[in-house]
N, CA, C and O atoms as a DFTB+ gen file, in Angstrom:
352 C
 N C O
     1  1      36.911      39.491       4.758
     2  2      36.923      38.700       3.500
     3  2      36.215      37.334       4.012
     4  3      35.262      36.823       3.423
     5  1      36.760      36.857       5.092
     6  2      37.386      35.142       5.140
     7  2      35.957      34.967       5.297
     8  3      35.196      34.321       4.577
     9  1      35.630      35.818       6.632
    10  2      34.271      35.682       7.539
    11  2      33.014      35.737       6.551
    12  3      32.016      35.028       6.674
    13  1      33.180      36.500       5.754
    14  2      32.458      36.413       3.709
    15  2      31.760      34.905       3.081
    16  3      30.624      34.454       2.937
    17  1      33.680      34.280       2.715
    18  2      33.637      33.336       2.087
    19  2      33.452      32.304       2.635
    20  3      33.164      31.394       1.857
    21  1      33.515      31.894       4.242
    22  2      32.884      31.056       5.308
    23  2      31.078      30.398       5.035
    24  3      30.355      29.411       4.897
    25  1      31.156      31.586       5.093
    26  2      29.346      32.171       5.470
    27  2      28.385      31.974       4.147
    28  3      27.173      32.034       3.937
    29  1      29.560      31.708       3.366
    30  2      28.769      31.790       1.168
    31  2      29.426      30.136       1.397
    32  3      28.400      29.499       1.158
    33  1      29.948      29.620       1.549
    34  2      30.892      27.373       1.814
    35  2      29.852      27.449       3.151
    36  3      30.772      26.916       3.770
    37  1      28.854      27.605       4.113
    38  2      28.193      27.566       4.567
    39  2      26.889      27.434       3.744
    40  3      26.518      26.463       3.084
    41  1      26.335      28.511       3.911
    42  2      24.814      28.906       2.832
    43  2      25.539      27.624       1.695
    44  3      24.787      26.651       1.644
    45  1      26.301      27.525       1.167
    46  2      25.848      26.273       0.005
    47  2      25.674      24.895       0.441
    48  3      25.043      24.043      -0.184
    49  1      26.388      24.698       1.767
    50  2      26.718      23.403       1.795
    51  2      25.059      23.770       2.337
    52  3      24.383      23.845       1.311
    53  1      24.289      23.989       3.416
    54  2      23.084      24.410       4.231
    55  2      22.210      23.067       2.880
    56  3      21.743      21.976       2.553
    57  1      22.649      24.626       2.626
    58  2      21.818      24.256       1.251
    59  2      21.409      23.116      -0.455
    60  3      20.470      22.981      -1.238
    61  1      22.950      22.494      -0.237
    62  2      22.785      20.774      -0.309
    63  2      22.630      20.282       0.734
    64  3      22.494      19.142       0.290
    65  1      22.513      20.137       1.943
    66  2      21.546      19.468       3.033
    67  2      20.123      19.156       3.354
    68  3      19.525      18.182       3.813
    69  1      19.552      21.322       2.601
    70  2      18.435      21.028       2.689
    71  2      17.573      20.281       1.648
    72  3      16.622      19.570       1.973
    73  1      17.997      20.505       0.284
    74  2      17.951      20.159      -0.709
    75  2      18.073      18.575      -1.233
    76  3      17.163      18.146      -1.942
    77  1      19.003      17.855      -0.946
    78  2      19.671      16.743      -1.072
    79  2      20.431      15.601       0.335
    80  3      21.230      14.672       0.449
    81  1      19.473      16.510       1.224
    82  2      20.374      15.120       2.676
    83  2      19.359      14.871       2.761
    84  3      18.384      15.351       2.182
    85  1      19.507      13.328       4.200
    86  2      18.375      12.791       5.059
    87  2      17.025      13.651       4.831
    88  3      17.491      14.783       4.694
    89  1      15.227      13.805       4.678
    90  2      15.038      14.157       4.933
    91  2      14.987      15.468       4.385
    92  3      15.001      16.362       5.231
    93  1      14.908      15.975       2.670
    94  2      15.300      16.803       2.499
    95  2      14.252      16.877       1.126
    96  3      13.535      15.917       0.843
    97  1      14.261      17.841       0.510
    98  2      13.096      17.951      -0.390
    99  2      13.007      16.899      -1.351
   100  3      11.918      16.571      -1.822
   101  1      14.558      16.102      -1.818
   102  2      13.967      14.952      -2.567
   103  2      13.425      13.994      -2.418
   104  3      12.652      13.493      -3.234
   105  1      13.824      13.394      -0.969
   106  2      13.162      12.970      -0.515
   107  2      11.175      12.509       0.376
   108  3      10.446      11.557       0.654
   109  1      11.261      14.309       0.448
   110  2      10.028      15.067       1.063
   111  2       8.932      14.170      -0.332
   112  3       8.242      13.175      -0.107
   113  1       9.045      14.791      -1.540
   114  2       9.156      13.996      -3.241
   115  2       8.849      13.214      -3.455
   116  3       7.708      13.006      -3.870
   117  1      10.466      11.656      -3.130
   118  2       9.839      10.675      -2.689
   119  2       8.857       9.814      -2.247
   120  3       8.457       8.654      -2.347
   121  1       8.653      10.800      -1.752
   122  2       8.251       9.799      -0.281
   123  2       6.354      10.226      -0.606
   124  3       5.359       9.585      -0.268
   125  1       6.480      11.715      -1.476
   126  2       4.703      12.099      -1.321
   127  2       4.393      11.184      -2.269
   128  3       3.344      10.539      -2.235
   129  1       5.607      11.019      -3.514
   130  2       5.661      10.235      -4.310
   131  2       5.058       8.663      -4.372
   132  3       4.261       7.966      -4.999
   133  1       5.998       8.619      -3.292
   134  2       4.627       6.736      -3.151
   135  2       3.679       6.622      -2.291
   136  3       3.063       5.563      -2.166
   137  1       3.354       7.973      -1.385
   138  2       2.601       7.357      -0.440
   139  2       1.185       7.901      -1.729
   140  3       0.228       7.133      -1.823
   141  1       1.191       8.978      -2.460
   142  2      -0.252       8.916      -3.410
   143  2       0.110       7.255      -4.215
   144  3      -0.905       6.623      -4.511
   145  1       1.285       6.672      -4.505
   146  2       0.328       5.414      -4.703
   147  2      -0.372       4.231      -3.805
   148  3      -1.128       3.308      -4.106
   149  1       0.026       4.524      -2.968
   150  2      -0.404       3.336      -1.815
   151  2      -1.454       3.804      -1.450
   152  3      -2.171       2.950      -0.928
   153  1      -2.221       5.578      -1.516
   154  2      -2.928       5.337      -1.612
   155  2      -4.157       5.316      -2.489
   156  3      -5.300       5.368      -2.034
   157  1      -3.852       5.235      -3.801
   158  2      -4.901       4.305      -4.814
   159  2      -4.919       2.946      -4.361
   160  3      -5.796       2.105      -4.160
   161  1      -3.671       2.998      -4.266
   162  2      -3.459       0.693      -4.158
   163  2      -4.877       0.597      -3.590
   164  3      -5.734      -0.056      -4.185
   165  1      -5.154       1.291      -2.358
   166  2      -5.229       1.250      -1.058
   167  2      -7.226       1.080      -1.836
   168  3      -8.026       0.160      -2.004
   169  1      -7.190       2.915      -2.132
   170  2      -8.346       2.611      -3.043
   171  2      -8.970       1.738      -3.103
   172  3      -9.877       1.319      -2.383
   173  1      -8.235       1.160      -4.554
   174  2      -8.779      -0.054      -5.513
   175  2      -8.511      -1.220      -4.244
   176  3      -9.165      -1.996      -4.941
   177  1      -8.197      -1.953      -3.176
   178  2      -8.500      -2.932      -2.677
   179  2      -9.815      -2.626      -2.083
   180  3     -10.671      -3.465      -2.359
   181  1     -10.358      -1.251      -1.040
   182  2     -11.541      -0.714      -0.875
   183  2     -12.706      -1.803      -1.325
   184  3     -13.385      -2.633      -0.720
   185  1     -12.543      -1.215      -3.182
   186  2     -13.542      -2.083      -3.844
   187  2     -13.295      -2.916      -3.610
   188  3     -13.878      -3.394      -2.637
   189  1     -12.524      -3.528      -4.120
   190  2     -12.384      -5.330      -3.895
   191  2     -12.666      -5.210      -3.040
   192  3     -13.879      -5.312      -3.224
   193  1     -12.473      -4.925      -1.323
   194  2     -13.401      -6.073      -0.332
   195  2     -14.918      -5.752      -0.392
   196  3     -15.753      -6.653      -0.484
   197  1     -15.363      -3.966      -0.318
   198  2     -16.761      -4.376      -0.679
   199  2     -17.190      -4.872      -1.770
   200  3     -18.370      -4.547      -1.905
   201  1     -16.598      -5.883      -3.144
   202  2     -17.581      -6.910      -4.051
   203  2     -17.913      -7.897      -2.918
   204  3     -19.045      -8.311      -2.666
   205  1     -16.628      -8.266      -2.180
   206  2     -16.305      -8.917      -1.684
   207  2     -17.683      -9.556      -0.231
   208  3     -18.245     -10.480       0.357
   209  1     -17.527      -8.448      -0.388
   210  2     -18.708      -8.001       0.889
   211  2     -20.089      -8.514       0.579
   212  3     -20.695      -9.380       1.209
   213  1     -20.621      -7.658      -0.798
   214  2     -21.541      -7.983      -1.597
   215  2     -22.012      -9.421      -1.792
   216  3     -23.097      -9.938      -1.528
   217  1     -20.684     -10.020      -2.432
   218  2     -20.833     -11.490      -2.764
   219  2     -20.983     -12.424      -1.559
   220  3     -21.835     -13.312      -1.581
   221  1     -20.067     -12.219      -0.368
   222  2     -20.633     -12.923       0.951
   223  2     -22.438     -12.916       1.326
   224  3     -23.110     -13.938       1.464
   225  1     -22.986     -11.407       1.442
   226  2     -23.260     -11.210       1.765
   227  2     -25.497     -11.854       0.702
   228  3     -26.664     -11.988       1.069
   229  1     -24.832     -11.961      -0.344
   230  2     -25.584     -12.366      -1.612
   231  2     -25.935     -13.788      -0.730
   232  3     -26.942     -14.211      -0.163
   233  1     -23.630     -14.616      -1.061
   234  2     -24.647     -16.151      -0.202
   235  2     -24.858     -17.015       0.616
   236  3     -24.663     -18.227       0.710
   237  1     -25.542     -15.760       1.554
   238  2     -25.750     -16.447       2.931
   239  2     -28.035     -16.142       2.401
   240  3     -29.082     -16.712       2.092
   241  1     -27.435     -14.942       2.660
   242  2     -28.639     -14.542       2.015
   243  2     -30.239     -14.532       0.336
   244  3     -31.321     -13.981       0.133
   245  1     -29.377     -15.453      -0.329
   246  2     -29.606     -15.582      -1.558
   247  2     -29.665     -16.530      -2.394
   248  3     -28.992     -16.553      -3.425
   249  1     -30.509     -17.455      -2.033
   250  2     -30.440     -19.176      -2.801
   251  2     -30.537     -18.975      -4.515
   252  3     -29.623     -19.450      -5.189
   253  1     -31.451     -18.397      -5.061
   254  2     -31.807     -17.818      -6.618
   255  2     -29.462     -17.515      -6.230
   256  3     -28.758     -18.499      -6.456
   257  1     -29.211     -17.043      -6.049
   258  2     -27.379     -16.867      -5.615
   259  2     -26.738     -17.740      -6.210
   260  3     -26.204     -17.718      -7.319
   261  1     -26.824     -18.843      -5.127
   262  2     -26.628     -20.269      -4.264
   263  2     -26.923     -20.209      -5.915
   264  3     -26.179     -19.427      -6.507
   265  1     -27.561     -20.674      -6.457
   266  2     -27.785     -21.809      -7.850
   267  2     -27.330     -21.844      -8.828
   268  3     -27.055     -22.819      -9.526
   269  1     -27.070     -19.840      -9.156
   270  2     -26.503     -19.588     -10.105
   271  2     -24.996     -19.783     -10.273
   272  3     -24.413     -20.324     -11.213
   273  1     -24.313     -19.043      -8.795
   274  2     -22.941     -20.000      -8.576
   275  2     -22.364     -21.383      -8.696
   276  3     -21.226     -21.597      -9.115
   277  1     -23.514     -22.642      -8.166
   278  2     -23.348     -23.480      -8.324
   279  2     -23.111     -23.771      -9.025
   280  3     -21.983     -24.227      -9.212
   281  1     -24.664     -23.663     -10.518
   282  2     -24.279     -23.895     -11.530
   283  2     -23.047     -23.389     -12.180
   284  3     -22.153     -24.192     -12.449
   285  1     -22.971     -22.633     -12.346
   286  2     -21.625     -21.699     -13.745
   287  2     -20.317     -22.798     -12.316
   288  3     -20.050     -23.997     -12.398
   289  1     -19.940     -22.063     -11.501
   290  2     -18.569     -22.649     -11.378
   291  2     -18.543     -24.340     -11.092
   292  3     -17.787     -25.181     -11.577
   293  1     -19.727     -24.516     -10.059
   294  2     -19.754     -26.312     -10.008
   295  2     -20.689     -27.207     -11.215
   296  3     -20.531     -28.427     -11.168
   297  1     -21.157     -26.943     -11.738
   298  2     -21.034     -27.074     -13.972
   299  2     -22.766     -27.958     -12.507
   300  3     -22.701     -28.935     -13.253
   301  1     -23.394     -28.178     -11.906
   302  2     -24.127     -28.684     -11.184
   303  2     -25.141     -28.224     -12.275
   304  3     -24.974     -27.411     -13.184
   305  1     -26.675     -29.256     -11.811
   306  2     -27.338     -29.490     -12.854
   307  2     -28.482     -29.108     -12.423
   308  3     -28.511     -29.126     -13.654
   309  1     -29.896     -28.632     -11.774
   310  2     -31.060     -29.471     -11.191
   311  2     -31.875     -30.578     -12.029
   312  3     -32.074     -30.873     -13.208
   313  1     -32.262     -31.057     -10.629
   314  2     -33.782     -32.396     -11.324
   315  2     -34.255     -31.485     -12.116
   316  3     -34.621     -30.310     -12.125
   317  1     -34.057     -32.951     -13.180
   318  2     -34.907     -32.573     -14.633
   319  2     -34.542     -31.661     -15.493
   320  3     -35.424     -31.361     -16.297
   321  1     -33.133     -30.894     -15.642
   322  2     -32.371     -30.066     -16.691
   323  2     -32.198     -31.224     -17.878
   324  3     -33.080     -32.058     -17.667
   325  1     -31.525     -31.548     -18.872
   326  2     -31.267     -32.058     -20.200
   327  2     -29.874     -32.012     -19.864
   328  3     -29.718     -30.916     -19.326
   329  1     -28.846     -32.583     -19.893
   330  2     -27.167     -32.147     -19.700
   331  2     -27.102     -32.921     -22.039
   332  3     -27.446     -33.955     -22.612
   333  1     -26.504     -31.676     -22.435
   334  2     -25.707     -32.202     -23.364
   335  2     -24.347     -32.118     -23.370
   336  3     -23.659     -31.104     -23.250
   337  1     -23.902     -33.587     -23.561
   338  2     -21.964     -33.721     -23.911
   339  2     -22.021     -33.442     -25.230
   340  3     -22.981     -33.615     -25.981
   341  1     -20.321     -32.744     -25.631
   342  2     -20.702     -32.248     -26.911
   343  2     -18.695     -33.400     -26.597
   344  3     -17.932     -33.618     -25.656
   345  1     -18.796     -33.791     -28.287
   346  2     -17.930     -34.348     -28.070
   347  2     -16.584     -34.608     -28.778
   348  3     -16.588     -35.585     -29.528
   349  1     -15.206     -33.775     -28.658
   350  2     -14.582     -33.668     -29.655
   351  2     -13.892     -34.642     -30.714
   352  3     -13.295     -34.175     -31.684
């Protein structure tokens, strides 16, 4: 009887360690969720990186795009343009 009791205690203890121990089932689930989140963030960064590469290419090779950016972001005007200034 004592061997059976020790065997049950040992099996319960091992089951507890397998489920809740270091690198157990709970840790495995948590790590899978973290990996899923990191993969989503990585995919988002890849999309942003591709957009930036496209913009760099346009800035290097497309004069019309450079002009549009200069007009929009820097407020530059071309010779001959009429500028209106509104005062509040």
